N, C-alpha and C positions, 0 to 999 in steps of 0.2 A: 540232669543230663539228657533226659528225654525232649525237655524243652529247649536245651541248646541244640540238640540234633534237629528239632523242627525248624528252628531259625536258620540253620545252615542250610537246609533244604530250601527254604523260601529264597533265600539270597541266590542259590543256585537256580531255581526257576526263573527269577527275575532277570538272572544274567543270560539266560537261554533265550529270552525274549527281547534280544537287543535289536537287532535289524534283520529283517526277512524282505528279499527282494519280491515286489508285487507290481507287476507292470499293467495288469488289468484293474486294480483298484488301489491307487497310492494312499498310503497311510503314514501317519507320523507315529513313531515309537521313541518313548522317553528312555532314557538310560536307566539301568538298575539303580539300587539304592536311593530310591525317591522317598522311601518312609524313614523316619527316625527309628533307631533301634528302640524296642520296647523297654520300659522302666525296669523290669525285672532283669534284664540283661545287664544294664548299668550297674545294678546292685552286685550281681554275680562277679562282675569283672574287678580285678585288683586295682588299688589306687596306683597311679603313676609316681616313680620316685623323682625327687627334684632334678637328678641328673638326666632324667630322660624327659623333661618337660618339653624341650625344644624339639626333640625327634617327634614327640607325640603331636606337636603343633604343626609340623611339616606335614606328617601323615593326615591329620585331620583337614588341612587345606587342600591336599591333594583329593581327598574324599568329597569335599565340599565342591571342588572344581569338577569332579567326575559325576556329581549329582547335577550340576547346572549344564552338562553337555546334553545334547540331543542329537539324534540320527534319523535321517529320513532318506528313503529310497522311493523314486517315482519315475516314471517315464519321462523322457525328454520330451517337452512340449513346445510346438510352435502355436502360432495363433490359431490356426484352423483345428487343431487337436485340443487346444484349450477351450475354444468355443464349443466343440462337440462334448468334451468332458464336463464343462460347468453348464451345459445347456443354455447357452448365450441367446438372449432375445432382447429387442429393444424395449427399454423401460416403458412402462403404461404412461400415456399423455394424460395430465391433468387439466381439465377445462375449468379454469376458475370463473369464466364469464358465465358459466352455468349457475354458480353459487350466487352470483351479483343479483339475478333476476328471480331467485327463489323468495318466495314471501310466505312468512309463518310468524307465529307470536314469538318464538324462540329466536328467529333470525332478527326480528324487529328489536327485540330486547338485546340482543348481543350488539346491534349496530348502535343502539342509544348508549350502552354501556362503553362501546369503544369510542364514540365521539364526545360523550358527555361523562366522563370517568366519575365525576362525583356522585352520579346515580349508583354507581357500583358499590362504592366504599362506604359512603356517608352512612346508608341503613345499616350497615354491620360495624359501624364505629364503637369501639369499646370505650363507653363514657368514663368509667370507674378508673381504667388503667391508664388511659391517654389524656383525658381532658385537662387535668391539673398541669401536666408538663407542656401541653399546647398553650395554655393560657400564660404560663410563665414565659415561654419561648416568644410567643407573640408580642407579649409586653416589652421584653428585651430588645427584639428587633425593632419595633416601633421607636423606641428610645434612640437606636441608631439611625432609624430611616428618617427621623424629623430632621437632624442637622445635616445628613447627607443630601436629602432631597433639596433643601434650601441652597447647600453649595454646588451641588451638581447642576441646578438650575442657572447659576450663575456662571458655571463652566460652559454652558450651551448658549451664553448670551442672552439669556431671558431673566425676567423678574423671578425672584426666588419663589413666589407663590405658586408658579407653574411646576416647581419641583414638588410642592406638596401635592398638587392635582395627580402628577405622575406617580406618586407614591401611594395613590388610593385606587384609582379606577383600574390600571393594569394589573394590580395585585388581586382584586377581588375577582377580575374576570379568569385570571389563571386558577384561582381556588376552584373554578367550576370545571375547567377544561384540561388541566395540567395532569401529567401522570407522575412527576417526581414529587416525593413526599418532603423533600428538605431543602430545595433551592428557594432563595429570597428572591423575588421578582420585583423590580422596581428600577430607580435611577442607577446608573453605573457610570463610572469616570470615563471609559474608553467610548462608549456611545454618546456621552455628553460632548465630548471633546470633537468627535465626528459630525455630531449636531452644529456645534458652535462654529466648525469650520465652514460648514454649508451657509449658515445664516450670516456670518461676517463676509464671507466671499461675495454673496448676492446683494447684501445692503450697503456694500462699499461702492456700488454703482448708484449714483444720485438719480439717475434717469429711471432706474428700475424702481426705486422707492416712489418715485413721483407718478409712476404708472400704477402703482397700486393705490395711490391717493390716501396716503396714511403717513404716519411718523415712522421713524427707524425702528423704534422699540415695537410698534405693532406690526410691522413689517417683519420683523424676526419671529414674532408669535405666529403670524400666519405661515411663514415658511415652516416652522417647527411643526405645528399640528397637521400641516398638509403632508410633510414628509412622514410624520407617523401613520397617517392613513395610507400612503404609498408603500411603506414597509410593511404595514399589516396586510395588505393586498398581495403583495409579493409572497410573504411568509405563508399566508393561507393557501394561496393557489399552489405553491410548491408542495405544501403538506397535503393537499387533497390529491395530487398526481403522485404522490408517494416518492417525492423527490428529496426525502431526507438524507439520502445517500450522498448529496452534494457536499456535506461537510467532511466527507472522508477525504476529499482533496486538501483539506486543510490540516496538514499533520501538526503534531504537537511542537516540533521546533519552529514551524512557520507561526503557529498561533502565539506561541511564548515570545518570540522575536517581535511579533507585530504589537502585543499588548505592552511589551517593554518600550517600544518606540512611542506608542501611544502615551505611556506614562511621561516620557521625556517631553512630549507635546503639552501634556497636561501641565507639568511643573513649570514650564516657559510661559503657558498662558496665563498662569496664576501670579507671575512675579509683577505684573502691573498693580495688582490689588495688594501685594506685600508691601511694595516700595510707594503706593499711593500715586503712581503717575499715570498719565494719559498717552496712549500709544496709537499710532496710525493704524488702519486695518490692512492686513495683509493676506493675501489669498493666493492659491496656486502653487506650483513647486517652488521650493526654497523659502516658503513663507515662514517657516519656523526659525531659519537662519536670519531672515531679516528682521523678525520679532526680537529675537535675543540681541542681535546688535544694536537695535533701537534702544532695547531696556539698558544696555550697557551705556550708551550714549547719554541717557537721560538720567543716570544714577544721580548727578548732582542735584536734580530736582526732587529727590526724595522726601515725602512727608514724614518726618521724624516719628510724630504720634502714630501714624499708620504702621511703620515698621516696628515700633516697639510692642504694639498691640499684636501684631502677627508673631513676633519672636515669643512674647510671653505666653500666648495662647498656644503655639507649637510646643513649648517646653512643657506646659501642663499636660498637654495631650499625651506626649511622648512619655512623661513620668507615670501618668495613670495607667497607660498600656504596659509599661514595664511592671508596675505594681499588680496588674491583673495577672500577668504571666507567672509572677513569682507566687501569688496567693490564689491560684485558680484551683488548687486542691481544697482550699479551705473556704471559699466563697461559693454560696450557692447560685449566686448570679454575678457576672463582671461588673465592675463599677462603671457607670453610664458616663465616662468622662467627657465624651463629647457633648452630651445634654448638659452636664453640670457646667461646662466650659461656655456654652451658648448662654445658659441663664446667667451666670456670673459675669460674663461680658456684656450682656444686654443690660444687667443692672448697674454695673460700672458705667457704661456709655450713658444710660440715662441720668444717674447722679451726678457724673461729673460733666455731662454735656460735651463728650469727645467731638462731636460733630462741629460745633461752633466754636470751641476753644482750641481745639488742636486739628481741625480741618481734616478729621477722620471720616471716610464715607461710610455711610451706615445703609441698611437694606432699604428703609423707606416705608411707605404705606404697603399694608397687606390686607387687601379685602378680605372681609369675613363672609363666609357662606360660599356655596357652590354656584357655579355658573351654568347657563343653560348650553345646550349642545349646539355647535357651529359648524355648518358644512364646510368642507376644504375648498380651497380656492383652486379650482380646475385649470386656471390659466398657468399655475406654476408646475403642473404635472410634467411637462416637456422638459423643463430645466432641472428637475429633481429625481426624474427617474433613474439615471446612473448612480447618484448616490444614494438613493433609496435601496437599490439592490445590493450595494456593498455593505450598507448598514444592516440589511436584513441578513445577509450571510455571516457577518461577524457577530451580530447579536445572538443568532442560532446556535454558531459555533461555541461561543462561550456558554451558553445555557446548557446546551446538550453534553459538554464535556463535563461540567460540575454535575449535571444530573446523573451521568453514568458513573461517576465516581462515587456518589453516595448510594446509588443503587447497588454498585458492588459491595459496598461496605455493610449494607443493611439488609441484602439478600432479596431485592425484588427488581422488576424489569421496567425500564423505560422505554416508551415507544417514541421512536425518533420522528416519525411522521405526525404524530398526534402532538408532540411537543412543538413541532412547528406550527400545527394549527393553533394550538393554544397560545403560543407567544404572539403568533399573528393576530388572532382575535383580541389579545390584550392591547397591541398597538392600534389595530383599527378602531375598536370601541374608543380606546383613550384618546385616539386622534379627534374624534367628534366631541370630545370634552376638554380640547386645547392642551392635550398632553404631548410631550416630545417622546421619541422612541426610546424604549427601554429594553433592559435584559435582565440578568440576574448579577447578583454582587457577590464576590467570593467572601469577603469578610462577613456580611450579613448571613450568608448561608451558614458559615462554619459557626457562627452565634446561634442560630436557629437549631443547628443539629446538638451543639454541646449544651445548650440549656434545656434539653428534653423535649424538643419537638419531635412529634411522630407522623404529622400528616400537615397538609395546607391549611387546617384549621388555624394553626399558627400564623399564616399569612392572612387569612381572613381577620383574625383579632388584630394584627398590627395595622391592617387596613382601616378597620373601625377606630383603632386610637387616632390614626392620622385624620380620619373624618372628623373627629371631636377637635383637633387642633384647627383643621379649616373653618369648622363652623363658628368656635368659641375663643380659641386661644391664639389664633394666628397674629392678631393685632398687638399681642404683647412683645413681639420679636420686630418691631418697625425700628427700634434703636440699636439693633444688633450690627456691629462694625462688619463690613464685607472682608476685612482683613482676617477676622476670626474664621469665617467660612472658607477663605483661601488656606488658612492654616489646617483646617480640618481635611481640605483635599489633599494638601501636600502629605500631611502625616499618613492619610489612608494609601498613599502611594508606595509605603514602605514594603508591602508584599511584591508588588510588581517590580520594583527596584532590586529587589534581591535576585530576580531573574538574570541580572548580569552575571551571576555565578555560572549560569549555563555554558558560558563561554569555556570555562575551565573543565568542567565535567564532560561537554561533548568534545573538547580537544582530546581528552584521553579515551572516549568510548566511541565517537562515531564522527569523523571530520567532515563527512558528506553533510550530516544533520547540522554540524556547525557551519558549514558554507550557507545552508538555507537560512539558517538563524541570522547570520551577518548580512546577507543580501536583504533578507525581509527588513531587517532593523535600519539599514541604510536607505534603502528604497523607500521606506515610510517616512523617516525623517526628512529626506530630500524633496521627494514627490508628493508628499502629503499622504493623508491616510486612504482615499479611494484609490488613487494611481498606485500608490505603494502596495495596496493589497492585490491589485491586478496583476502588477509585475512580480511580486513574490509567487503568487500561484502559478503564473506561467513558468517563471524559473524552475519551481519545484517539479514541474510535470516535465519540463525539459531535461531536468537532472535526471528523472527516472528512465527516460529513453536514452539518456546519455549512458547511464550505468548498464543498461541492457545491451549497449554497443561494445562495452567493454567488460564481457563476463569472464569468468576464470575457466580456460580449457585445460583439460588434463587427459593423460594417457594413463590407464588404469591397469593395476596389476592384482594378481589374486593373492590374498592373504592365506598362507599355507595352510592346507587342510580343512578349507572352509569354501563356501560359495559367495565369499564377500570380495568385493573388487574395490580397491581404494587408489588414490593418486599416488603413482610411484615416487613422486618429488616429495611428498610429504610423508608416507610410509616406507620406511627403509625396508620393512619385512615384506611388503607387497612386491612381488616380481611378475614381470610381464611373461605371458604364456608364450613358448617360443612358437613363431609362425602366425599369432594372432594378434592384432592391434585393437585395443579396446579405447574408444574415445568418446568423451563426456564434456558437455557445456552445462555451466552452472546455472543458465537462464533458458528460456524458450527461444526457439529460432523462428524469426517472422521477418518482414520485408526490411527492417531497419538493421539487422546484424546477419542476414543469411549470407551475404557475400564474405563477412568476416568469419563466420563460422566455416566456410568451405576453405578460406585461405588457411586458417588456423589448424584444419584437419590436415591439409597437405604438408604444412610446416611441421606439425607434430610427428607426422608419419615418417619424416626423414626422406621423403622421395619427391623428386621434382616431377609431379604427375604431367603437368603441362608439357615440359620440355620433352619427357620420355614419349609421350603421345605423339608429338610433333615429329620426333625423330623416327618412330615406328612408321608414321604415314609416309614420311621421305623415303625410308628404305623400301617400303612396299611399293612405292611409285617407281623407284629405281629398278626394282626386280622386274616390275611390269613391263618397263621400257625395255630392259634387257630381253625378256622372253619375246616381246614383239620384234625385236631385232632378229633374234634367232629365228623366229617364224618367217620373217621377211627373206632371210637368207635361204631357208629351206624351200621357200616357195620359188625362188630365182633358180635353185638348183632343179626344182622339179620342171620348170619351164625348158631349162636346157636339156634335161632327158627327153622330155618330150619331143624337141626339134630333132634329137638324134633318131628317135624312132621314125619320124617322117622322112629323114633324109635315107636311111636303111630301106624303107619300103619303096622308095622312088628308083634308086639306083640298083637295078636287078642285072647281074652278070649271067652269061649264057653258059660259062663253063661250070663244070661239075664242081671243081675246087671253089669257084667263087661262090656258087650257091651253098656249098657246105659252110665256107667261112662266113657268109653272110647269115645262114641260118644260126651259126654259134654265137655271132655278134648280137643278133637280134634276141636270141633267148637270154643272153647276159643282160641286155639292156631292159628286157621286159622284167626279169627277177629284180634288177636294181630299181625300177620304178614302183614295182610293188612294195618294196621295202620302204621307200619314200613316202608312198601314200599312207602306209601303216604309220610311220613316224608322224605325218602330218595330222592324221586322225587322232594320235596319241596327245598331240599338242594343239588342240582346236582353240579357237579365240575365247571359248568359255572357260578353259582352263587357265588361259592367260590372264583373265579378268579376275579370276578367283584362284589363286595359287594355293596349293595344298599346305605348303610350309610357311606360315607367318608368325611363329611365336617369337618372343623377345629373344630367346636363346639362339634361334636359327638365324635371326636378323643380326646377332651380334650386339645385342643390346643388354646393358646391365638389368638383371632381375631384381624386384623389390625383395626385401629381407623378411617379409611375410607373405602368406598366401590367403589370409583372410582379414576382413575388417569388420568389427562390431560396433555400431553406434548406439551408445546408451542414451535413449530418448526419455528416460524417467522424468527429466525436467520439462519436458513440454506440456504446457497446459492448454494450447490451441496450436492449430497450423492454418496459415493461409496459402493463397496460390504460389507466392514466392518460395514458401518453404517446401511446398510439394515440388515445385520445379527444381528447386536446389538439390532435394534428396534424389530426384531421378538423374539429375546430373552427376552427383556422386557416384551412384550406381553405375552408370555409362562410362564415366572416365576411368573408375578403378576395375571395371571389367576389361577395358581396352588394355590395361597394364597387368592382365591376368591375377587379379585379387578379386576374390569373392566378397560381397558386402552383404551383411545382415544388420538387423534393427533389433533392438530389444527393449523390454519393459515399457511399452507404451500403455497409456491409460486408456480405458474402454472409449471415452468421448474423443480422444484424439485418434483412435483407430476408425472411429465412426466418420470423423472429418476427412480422414485420408481416403475412406472409400468414397464419400461424396465427392472428393477432389478427383477422383479417376486415378489415384496413385498405383492401385493393383491392376496389374494387366498380365498378358500372357508370360512377359520375362520377369516381372517383379511380382510375385504372389504372396499370400500370407505365410507361405512356408517359409519366407526370408524374414518373418517376424516372430520373435520367440518371447516366451512368457519372463525370461530373466536373463541377464547378461551370462550366467553360468550356462544355461541352456544353449545360447548361442554360440559360446566358446566350445563346449563339448560337442556340439554338431559340426563346428567347423573343423575340429580335429579329427573328427571320425570321417569326415568327406574330404580331408585334404588330399592333395596329389603329390605332397613332398616327402611322404615317408612315414613312419611308424608315428603311432599315437603318443601324445605327452603324457606325463604321469598325472596330469589333471584329470584324467578319466578315472583314475582310480580312487579318488576322493569320494567318500561317502558322507552325506550330509544329512 
């Protein structure tokens, strides 16, 4: 029993410490019953009967609800009081430039690790734990890299051997400078089709090819590696100036719509190898449409052997991929379907002599060994600079998006600026060795991760395997049919083709993102990859501006017994505080939507502010004119009285009666004039210009149904000059109709910007700015001229 009494006293003490008013030092007090009952008390209490279970549950729920309650009492705070209470001061400035010029051993090592990450992680590489996984992963990626390198070179309009070069040099450079541990750098379908579009469009001009004094094939090679050098320069330059944030303007729907359109272009570009037909070169807008129409028109010219080779190869590749998906739990490594298909197709082509007997086009000679570095053709820079920038941005966007996915999955950080530098160096160095621009492949990256890859050692292993192919084994693939490479490309488009399902998912989740996806897809298909990218980025940015011009404006009401204010149109329990309007916008106010903000505010308040102000001015003007007429009439009377006084002083009578009568009349006139002078003094011109009674009620105008307006500015992230002017106009206009205006919930940077913009002055001070909406509402009710306070003042928070 003593223990039970102690627990009862404990609850009573906690109950007595609920809320105490403290204006000098605000504190937060939690409700009682914050601690669970001791276990001995639970043992002493009898078990509930089954029929009392529901009642006990309701009581328990009430107790839990009470435990979640909290009560706060603090003084009402405007901005001045909040700054004084919180000891506000400007944040200390950090001078980053001072660190740039500091020189020390630690600083040099940090810079070296930052710009050459392999120096940081390779000495600490856990050989026993990770080496085997990286070796297996590197071999698996290399098996995929070989056929994809040959196929994507064909997609870029180049001889297949240049795909092998692009699978070796850039991969090894990224091993030294990259920060992602799992992405597989090398040839990629989207990058290849962008390069192919540039090479085909420029070499279609015979005069251009003649100016280079070379063949069409060599001209395409020059264009490709010169383009790679330019892409690398752009990426390195942007990375060094920390311009990695540029990829943030490429939203996920934009990138997915763009890659989907690129996959359609890739598919159409490979149809000529599938059907074995020869097409004219098309470039510029609508080139994809023209190519597809030409393919359809030349279908009767299809080479049957080529078509059968492509279909058989595609079926084999699809079956192997399905088998890998079914047996991936049991297979230590995926079955290398692409490599096996290439080896089998090459053997069949060599044994059956497909080229001569069935007119099947083959890869042709593949030179063995590496080639010496070649300087880019500087004459082509001016023609390639626009395409180079577009390819640089797209390649980086694909690489950093995949890199961040794997980094989040495995718990490490990817430096976007260093990734930009690493990718740029890969393209820059690769360009001198006649590589075309590269990025990372999603399919190879997934294989690199799933087969146990932990670091870019797997990438180095795959590049060494490709080096072995270039030096010794490349000649074995001379009889490989191009239709097989086209089948490899088309089958690998499966992942990007699945992105068409985004249309259904975005229709349900976010139709604005769906609009971005569709516009990007259509623009890229119709206008080609470079112009389509520019159009889609501009459209996405304009859509952001458009969405800020159509925000959600709401009038807020108080949720009962809380300091929470919500939209009365959405929350039926939220009620407007009598006499106070609380207004909020869902986005920041700036020059593009400031006028809309003001118009919506006046509309939601239910008062035609402009009309009321104009009527008030008209009636004040009428009142002034009326007073001026009265003053003029009094002046004329005053002149008439002065003429009477003059007449009395001139007509002097000699008789005593006349003198007496004149004295009486003169005295009456003098008294009357003195009264007129006093009235004229009371109605001086100064009083006429500023009449004492100019309220809406005295002028016979309707009064607003509220006496105070609170602007919830919690959504403001910045202010500009137009926003400041608009806020000042709101204060002035609502003061004209006898409504006090207060602002609430501004963030400190916004307050600083308001001060810098000279928003606060003698009429608008920081006493008009409150820490929260509830502070502003409470102050407005306490200082209203319309009567007693609202029950909101009794709310204890």
